[in-house]
PyMOL commands that place a pseudoatom at each C-alpha (Angstrom):
pseudoatom trace, name=CA, resn=UNK, resi=1, chain=A, elem=C, hetatm=0, pos=[0.000, 0.000, 0.000]
pseudoatom trace, name=CA, resn=UNK, resi=2, chain=A, elem=C, hetatm=0, pos=[1.354, 3.404, -0.973]
pseudoatom trace, name=CA, resn=UNK, resi=3, chain=A, elem=C, hetatm=0, pos=[2.379, 5.771, 1.812]
pseudoatom trace, name=CA, resn=UNK, resi=4, chain=A, elem=C, hetatm=0, pos=[0.903, 9.236, 2.183]
pseudoatom trace, name=CA, resn=UNK, resi=5, chain=A, elem=C, hetatm=0, pos=[4.215, 10.586, 0.822]
pseudoatom trace, name=CA, resn=UNK, resi=6, chain=A, elem=C, hetatm=0, pos=[3.939, 8.430, -2.299]
pseudoatom trace, name=CA, resn=UNK, resi=7, chain=A, elem=C, hetatm=0, pos=[0.419, 9.772, -2.781]
pseudoatom trace, name=CA, resn=UNK, resi=8, chain=A, elem=C, hetatm=0, pos=[1.753, 13.322, -2.465]
pseudoatom trace, name=CA, resn=UNK, resi=9, chain=A, elem=C, hetatm=0, pos=[4.613, 12.565, -4.886]
pseudoatom trace, name=CA, resn=UNK, resi=10, chain=A, elem=C, hetatm=0, pos=[2.127, 11.093, -7.375]
pseudoatom trace, name=CA, resn=UNK, resi=11, chain=A, elem=C, hetatm=0, pos=[-0.133, 14.146, -6.874]
pseudoatom trace, name=CA, resn=UNK, resi=12, chain=A, elem=C, hetatm=0, pos=[-3.010, 12.108, -5.502]
pseudoatom trace, name=CA, resn=UNK, resi=13, chain=A, elem=C, hetatm=0, pos=[-2.790, 14.303, -2.384]
pseudoatom trace, name=CA, resn=UNK, resi=14, chain=A, elem=C, hetatm=0, pos=[-1.859, 17.998, -2.428]
pseudoatom trace, name=CA, resn=UNK, resi=15, chain=A, elem=C, hetatm=0, pos=[1.593, 19.220, -1.475]
pseudoatom trace, name=CA, resn=UNK, resi=16, chain=A, elem=C, hetatm=0, pos=[3.487, 22.498, -1.508]
pseudoatom trace, name=CA, resn=UNK, resi=17, chain=A, elem=C, hetatm=0, pos=[6.488, 21.332, -3.505]
pseudoatom trace, name=CA, resn=UNK, resi=18, chain=A, elem=C, hetatm=0, pos=[9.707, 23.310, -3.678]
pseudoatom trace, name=CA, resn=UNK, resi=19, chain=A, elem=C, hetatm=0, pos=[11.903, 20.680, -5.409]
pseudoatom trace, name=CA, resn=UNK, resi=20, chain=A, elem=C, hetatm=0, pos=[11.203, 17.821, -7.781]
pseudoatom trace, name=CA, resn=UNK, resi=21, chain=A, elem=C, hetatm=0, pos=[13.537, 15.599, -9.754]
pseudoatom trace, name=CA, resn=UNK, resi=22, chain=A, elem=C, hetatm=0, pos=[13.413, 11.965, -10.830]
pseudoatom trace, name=CA, resn=UNK, resi=23, chain=A, elem=C, hetatm=0, pos=[14.730, 10.638, -7.512]
pseudoatom trace, name=CA, resn=UNK, resi=24, chain=A, elem=C, hetatm=0, pos=[13.681, 13.074, -4.787]
pseudoatom trace, name=CA, resn=UNK, resi=25, chain=A, elem=C, hetatm=0, pos=[11.134, 15.719, -3.912]
pseudoatom trace, name=CA, resn=UNK, resi=26, chain=A, elem=C, hetatm=0, pos=[10.850, 18.378, -1.243]
pseudoatom trace, name=CA, resn=UNK, resi=27, chain=A, elem=C, hetatm=0, pos=[7.615, 19.833, 0.049]
pseudoatom trace, name=CA, resn=UNK, resi=28, chain=A, elem=C, hetatm=0, pos=[6.466, 21.807, 3.057]
pseudoatom trace, name=CA, resn=UNK, resi=29, chain=A, elem=C, hetatm=0, pos=[5.437, 19.978, 6.201]
pseudoatom trace, name=CA, resn=UNK, resi=30, chain=A, elem=C, hetatm=0, pos=[1.757, 20.308, 7.063]
pseudoatom trace, name=CA, resn=UNK, resi=31, chain=A, elem=C, hetatm=0, pos=[2.789, 20.311, 10.748]
pseudoatom trace, name=CA, resn=UNK, resi=32, chain=A, elem=C, hetatm=0, pos=[5.798, 22.622, 10.726]
pseudoatom trace, name=CA, resn=UNK, resi=33, chain=A, elem=C, hetatm=0, pos=[8.180, 22.970, 13.635]
pseudoatom trace, name=CA, resn=UNK, resi=34, chain=A, elem=C, hetatm=0, pos=[9.001, 26.460, 12.336]
pseudoatom trace, name=CA, resn=UNK, resi=35, chain=A, elem=C, hetatm=0, pos=[7.987, 28.523, 9.309]
pseudoatom trace, name=CA, resn=UNK, resi=36, chain=A, elem=C, hetatm=0, pos=[9.825, 27.070, 6.323]
pseudoatom trace, name=CA, resn=UNK, resi=37, chain=A, elem=C, hetatm=0, pos=[9.868, 23.429, 7.522]
pseudoatom trace, name=CA, resn=UNK, resi=38, chain=A, elem=C, hetatm=0, pos=[10.464, 21.191, 4.484]
pseudoatom trace, name=CA, resn=UNK, resi=39, chain=A, elem=C, hetatm=0, pos=[10.472, 17.411, 4.068]
pseudoatom trace, name=CA, resn=UNK, resi=40, chain=A, elem=C, hetatm=0, pos=[12.958, 15.933, 1.599]
pseudoatom trace, name=CA, resn=UNK, resi=41, chain=A, elem=C, hetatm=0, pos=[11.678, 12.557, 0.418]
pseudoatom trace, name=CA, resn=UNK, resi=42, chain=A, elem=C, hetatm=0, pos=[13.089, 10.016, -2.036]
pseudoatom trace, name=CA, resn=UNK, resi=43, chain=A, elem=C, hetatm=0, pos=[10.646, 8.976, -4.736]
pseudoatom trace, name=CA, resn=UNK, resi=44, chain=A, elem=C, hetatm=0, pos=[11.590, 5.379, -3.948]
pseudoatom trace, name=CA, resn=UNK, resi=45, chain=A, elem=C, hetatm=0, pos=[9.291, 4.138, -1.194]
pseudoatom trace, name=CA, resn=UNK, resi=46, chain=A, elem=C, hetatm=0, pos=[11.599, 2.760, 1.505]
pseudoatom trace, name=CA, resn=UNK, resi=47, chain=A, elem=C, hetatm=0, pos=[10.762, 2.765, 5.218]
pseudoatom trace, name=CA, resn=UNK, resi=48, chain=A, elem=C, hetatm=0, pos=[14.192, 3.212, 6.859]
pseudoatom trace, name=CA, resn=UNK, resi=49, chain=A, elem=C, hetatm=0, pos=[16.981, 5.416, 5.547]
pseudoatom trace, name=CA, resn=UNK, resi=50, chain=A, elem=C, hetatm=0, pos=[19.621, 2.742, 6.171]
pseudoatom trace, name=CA, resn=UNK, resi=51, chain=A, elem=C, hetatm=0, pos=[17.841, 0.549, 3.607]
pseudoatom trace, name=CA, resn=UNK, resi=52, chain=A, elem=C, hetatm=0, pos=[18.088, 3.067, 0.757]
pseudoatom trace, name=CA, resn=UNK, resi=53, chain=A, elem=C, hetatm=0, pos=[20.593, 2.300, -2.004]
pseudoatom trace, name=CA, resn=UNK, resi=54, chain=A, elem=C, hetatm=0, pos=[23.770, 4.308, -1.371]
pseudoatom trace, name=CA, resn=UNK, resi=55, chain=A, elem=C, hetatm=0, pos=[23.329, 6.431, -4.489]
pseudoatom trace, name=CA, resn=UNK, resi=56, chain=A, elem=C, hetatm=0, pos=[19.758, 7.330, -3.586]
pseudoatom trace, name=CA, resn=UNK, resi=57, chain=A, elem=C, hetatm=0, pos=[20.784, 8.248, -0.037]
pseudoatom trace, name=CA, resn=UNK, resi=58, chain=A, elem=C, hetatm=0, pos=[23.618, 10.396, -1.409]
pseudoatom trace, name=CA, resn=UNK, resi=59, chain=A, elem=C, hetatm=0, pos=[21.198, 12.182, -3.739]
pseudoatom trace, name=CA, resn=UNK, resi=60, chain=A, elem=C, hetatm=0, pos=[18.690, 12.794, -0.927]
pseudoatom trace, name=CA, resn=UNK, resi=61, chain=A, elem=C, hetatm=0, pos=[21.494, 14.398, 1.068]
pseudoatom trace, name=CA, resn=UNK, resi=62, chain=A, elem=C, hetatm=0, pos=[22.462, 16.604, -1.885]
pseudoatom trace, name=CA, resn=UNK, resi=63, chain=A, elem=C, hetatm=0, pos=[18.848, 17.800, -2.011]
pseudoatom trace, name=CA, resn=UNK, resi=64, chain=A, elem=C, hetatm=0, pos=[18.819, 18.299, 1.778]
pseudoatom trace, name=CA, resn=UNK, resi=65, chain=A, elem=C, hetatm=0, pos=[21.909, 20.499, 1.444]
pseudoatom trace, name=CA, resn=UNK, resi=66, chain=A, elem=C, hetatm=0, pos=[20.457, 22.545, -1.438]
pseudoatom trace, name=CA, resn=UNK, resi=67, chain=A, elem=C, hetatm=0, pos=[17.131, 22.993, 0.347]
pseudoatom trace, name=CA, resn=UNK, resi=68, chain=A, elem=C, hetatm=0, pos=[18.978, 23.835, 3.561]
pseudoatom trace, name=CA, resn=UNK, resi=69, chain=A, elem=C, hetatm=0, pos=[20.922, 26.567, 1.779]
pseudoatom trace, name=CA, resn=UNK, resi=70, chain=A, elem=C, hetatm=0, pos=[17.654, 27.926, 0.388]
pseudoatom trace, name=CA, resn=UNK, resi=71, chain=A, elem=C, hetatm=0, pos=[16.035, 27.858, 3.833]
pseudoatom trace, name=CA, resn=UNK, resi=72, chain=A, elem=C, hetatm=0, pos=[19.048, 29.741, 5.219]
pseudoatom trace, name=CA, resn=UNK, resi=73, chain=A, elem=C, hetatm=0, pos=[18.765, 32.349, 2.466]
pseudoatom trace, name=CA, resn=UNK, resi=74, chain=A, elem=C, hetatm=0, pos=[14.974, 32.675, 2.751]
pseudoatom trace, name=CA, resn=UNK, resi=75, chain=A, elem=C, hetatm=0, pos=[14.680, 32.936, 6.548]
pseudoatom trace, name=CA, resn=UNK, resi=76, chain=A, elem=C, hetatm=0, pos=[18.165, 33.863, 7.906]
pseudoatom trace, name=CA, resn=UNK, resi=77, chain=A, elem=C, hetatm=0, pos=[17.921, 31.599, 10.968]
pseudoatom trace, name=CA, resn=UNK, resi=78, chain=A, elem=C, hetatm=0, pos=[20.762, 30.964, 13.421]
pseudoatom trace, name=CA, resn=UNK, resi=79, chain=A, elem=C, hetatm=0, pos=[20.954, 27.420, 12.000]
pseudoatom trace, name=CA, resn=UNK, resi=80, chain=A, elem=C, hetatm=0, pos=[19.180, 25.108, 9.603]
pseudoatom trace, name=CA, resn=UNK, resi=81, chain=A, elem=C, hetatm=0, pos=[18.220, 21.938, 11.439]
pseudoatom trace, name=CA, resn=UNK, resi=82, chain=A, elem=C, hetatm=0, pos=[17.733, 18.446, 10.076]
pseudoatom trace, name=CA, resn=UNK, resi=83, chain=A, elem=C, hetatm=0, pos=[16.072, 15.439, 11.641]
pseudoatom trace, name=CA, resn=UNK, resi=84, chain=A, elem=C, hetatm=0, pos=[15.531, 11.884, 10.457]
pseudoatom trace, name=CA, resn=UNK, resi=85, chain=A, elem=C, hetatm=0, pos=[12.873, 10.391, 12.686]
pseudoatom trace, name=CA, resn=UNK, resi=86, chain=A, elem=C, hetatm=0, pos=[10.779, 8.127, 10.508]
pseudoatom trace, name=CA, resn=UNK, resi=87, chain=A, elem=C, hetatm=0, pos=[8.067, 7.299, 13.005]
pseudoatom trace, name=CA, resn=UNK, resi=88, chain=A, elem=C, hetatm=0, pos=[5.277, 9.373, 11.471]
pseudoatom trace, name=CA, resn=UNK, resi=89, chain=A, elem=C, hetatm=0, pos=[5.243, 7.936, 7.945]
pseudoatom trace, name=CA, resn=UNK, resi=90, chain=A, elem=C, hetatm=0, pos=[6.978, 4.680, 6.864]
pseudoatom trace, name=CA, resn=UNK, resi=91, chain=A, elem=C, hetatm=0, pos=[8.752, 6.401, 3.954]
pseudoatom trace, name=CA, resn=UNK, resi=92, chain=A, elem=C, hetatm=0, pos=[12.218, 7.903, 4.338]
pseudoatom trace, name=CA, resn=UNK, resi=93, chain=A, elem=C, hetatm=0, pos=[12.106, 11.650, 4.872]
pseudoatom trace, name=CA, resn=UNK, resi=94, chain=A, elem=C, hetatm=0, pos=[14.477, 14.272, 6.194]
pseudoatom trace, name=CA, resn=UNK, resi=95, chain=A, elem=C, hetatm=0, pos=[13.063, 17.274, 8.036]
pseudoatom trace, name=CA, resn=UNK, resi=96, chain=A, elem=C, hetatm=0, pos=[14.850, 20.531, 7.080]
pseudoatom trace, name=CA, resn=UNK, resi=97, chain=A, elem=C, hetatm=0, pos=[13.839, 23.675, 8.960]
pseudoatom trace, name=CA, resn=UNK, resi=98, chain=A, elem=C, hetatm=0, pos=[15.044, 27.064, 10.140]
pseudoatom trace, name=CA, resn=UNK, resi=99, chain=A, elem=C, hetatm=0, pos=[15.919, 27.014, 13.823]
pseudoatom trace, name=CA, resn=UNK, resi=100, chain=A, elem=C, hetatm=0, pos=[16.962, 29.458, 16.486]
pseudoatom trace, name=CA, resn=UNK, resi=101, chain=A, elem=C, hetatm=0, pos=[17.409, 26.988, 19.363]
pseudoatom trace, name=CA, resn=UNK, resi=102, chain=A, elem=C, hetatm=0, pos=[17.326, 23.307, 20.314]
pseudoatom trace, name=CA, resn=UNK, resi=103, chain=A, elem=C, hetatm=0, pos=[13.762, 23.816, 21.559]
pseudoatom trace, name=CA, resn=UNK, resi=104, chain=A, elem=C, hetatm=0, pos=[12.719, 24.082, 17.897]
pseudoatom trace, name=CA, resn=UNK, resi=105, chain=A, elem=C, hetatm=0, pos=[13.503, 20.359, 17.497]
pseudoatom trace, name=CA, resn=UNK, resi=106, chain=A, elem=C, hetatm=0, pos=[10.639, 19.303, 19.802]
pseudoatom trace, name=CA, resn=UNK, resi=107, chain=A, elem=C, hetatm=0, pos=[7.966, 17.704, 17.618]
pseudoatom trace, name=CA, resn=UNK, resi=108, chain=A, elem=C, hetatm=0, pos=[5.433, 18.172, 20.413]
pseudoatom trace, name=CA, resn=UNK, resi=109, chain=A, elem=C, hetatm=0, pos=[5.498, 21.871, 19.454]
pseudoatom trace, name=CA, resn=UNK, resi=110, chain=A, elem=C, hetatm=0, pos=[4.723, 21.329, 15.760]
pseudoatom trace, name=CA, resn=UNK, resi=111, chain=A, elem=C, hetatm=0, pos=[1.888, 23.472, 14.443]
pseudoatom trace, name=CA, resn=UNK, resi=112, chain=A, elem=C, hetatm=0, pos=[-1.307, 21.431, 14.285]
pseudoatom trace, name=CA, resn=UNK, resi=113, chain=A, elem=C, hetatm=0, pos=[-3.214, 23.862, 12.079]
pseudoatom trace, name=CA, resn=UNK, resi=114, chain=A, elem=C, hetatm=0, pos=[-0.831, 26.230, 10.271]
pseudoatom trace, name=CA, resn=UNK, resi=115, chain=A, elem=C, hetatm=0, pos=[-2.128, 29.179, 8.288]
pseudoatom trace, name=CA, resn=UNK, resi=116, chain=A, elem=C, hetatm=0, pos=[-2.290, 28.135, 4.600]
pseudoatom trace, name=CA, resn=UNK, resi=117, chain=A, elem=C, hetatm=0, pos=[-1.189, 31.626, 3.521]
pseudoatom trace, name=CA, resn=UNK, resi=118, chain=A, elem=C, hetatm=0, pos=[1.940, 31.317, 5.692]
pseudoatom trace, name=CA, resn=UNK, resi=119, chain=A, elem=C, hetatm=0, pos=[2.703, 27.906, 4.148]
pseudoatom trace, name=CA, resn=UNK, resi=120, chain=A, elem=C, hetatm=0, pos=[2.274, 29.368, 0.656]
pseudoatom trace, name=CA, resn=UNK, resi=121, chain=A, elem=C, hetatm=0, pos=[4.540, 32.293, 1.554]
pseudoatom trace, name=CA, resn=UNK, resi=122, chain=A, elem=C, hetatm=0, pos=[7.210, 29.985, 2.971]
pseudoatom trace, name=CA, resn=UNK, resi=123, chain=A, elem=C, hetatm=0, pos=[7.107, 27.773, -0.128]
pseudoatom trace, name=CA, resn=UNK, resi=124, chain=A, elem=C, hetatm=0, pos=[7.468, 30.778, -2.418]
pseudoatom trace, name=CA, resn=UNK, resi=125, chain=A, elem=C, hetatm=0, pos=[10.396, 32.162, -0.415]
pseudoatom trace, name=CA, resn=UNK, resi=126, chain=A, elem=C, hetatm=0, pos=[12.195, 28.810, -0.593]
pseudoatom trace, name=CA, resn=UNK, resi=127, chain=A, elem=C, hetatm=0, pos=[11.500, 28.415, -4.322]
pseudoatom trace, name=CA, resn=UNK, resi=128, chain=A, elem=C, hetatm=0, pos=[12.847, 31.917, -4.975]
pseudoatom trace, name=CA, resn=UNK, resi=129, chain=A, elem=C, hetatm=0, pos=[15.976, 31.143, -2.936]
pseudoatom trace, name=CA, resn=UNK, resi=130, chain=A, elem=C, hetatm=0, pos=[16.511, 27.873, -4.814]
pseudoatom trace, name=CA, resn=UNK, resi=131, chain=A, elem=C, hetatm=0, pos=[16.345, 29.768, -8.111]
pseudoatom trace, name=CA, resn=UNK, resi=132, chain=A, elem=C, hetatm=0, pos=[18.810, 32.366, -6.810]
pseudoatom trace, name=CA, resn=UNK, resi=133, chain=A, elem=C, hetatm=0, pos=[21.151, 29.530, -5.782]
pseudoatom trace, name=CA, resn=UNK, resi=134, chain=A, elem=C, hetatm=0, pos=[21.130, 28.076, -9.296]
pseudoatom trace, name=CA, resn=UNK, resi=135, chain=A, elem=C, hetatm=0, pos=[18.615, 25.261, -8.813]
pseudoatom trace, name=CA, resn=UNK, resi=136, chain=A, elem=C, hetatm=0, pos=[15.821, 26.722, -10.920]
pseudoatom trace, name=CA, resn=UNK, resi=137, chain=A, elem=C, hetatm=0, pos=[15.553, 23.581, -13.031]
pseudoatom trace, name=CA, resn=UNK, resi=138, chain=A, elem=C, hetatm=0, pos=[14.559, 21.610, -9.902]
pseudoatom trace, name=CA, resn=UNK, resi=139, chain=A, elem=C, hetatm=0, pos=[12.111, 24.134, -8.496]
pseudoatom trace, name=CA, resn=UNK, resi=140, chain=A, elem=C, hetatm=0, pos=[8.589, 22.794, -8.507]
pseudoatom trace, name=CA, resn=UNK, resi=141, chain=A, elem=C, hetatm=0, pos=[5.474, 24.928, -8.447]
pseudoatom trace, name=CA, resn=UNK, resi=142, chain=A, elem=C, hetatm=0, pos=[3.286, 21.858, -7.925]
for i in range(1, 142): cmd.bond("trace and resi %d" % i, "trace and resi %d" % (i + 1))
show_as sticks, trace
zoom trace
């Protein structure tokens, strides 16, 4: 059975994409830890990151780095945080988000009902930063 992330990747469910290529996508979290919280997800449906083929894992990390640089440019946080948890959805995903402190890493504080306009704004800021960083060919409007 396809995961919710596969359904988002296949556009069966909506998503605010900022990156799309043949092997990985990045879209905004619907329960963000902070404004600009992105999930980087391989297209390949694998539950645990240690089970991904090495090349796929390397590519996911390249996307994490590019998205992280865009998040830094778009929001100017003290740091860009990453987390691999994997408990919420059985499909590898890396959380990438602007952070000011370790408290931002507490998933108990994730927004349950974020403002759709704020999500749209965050997605647009990240897309614009990705273009400025030379990744325009990977920027996804959908």
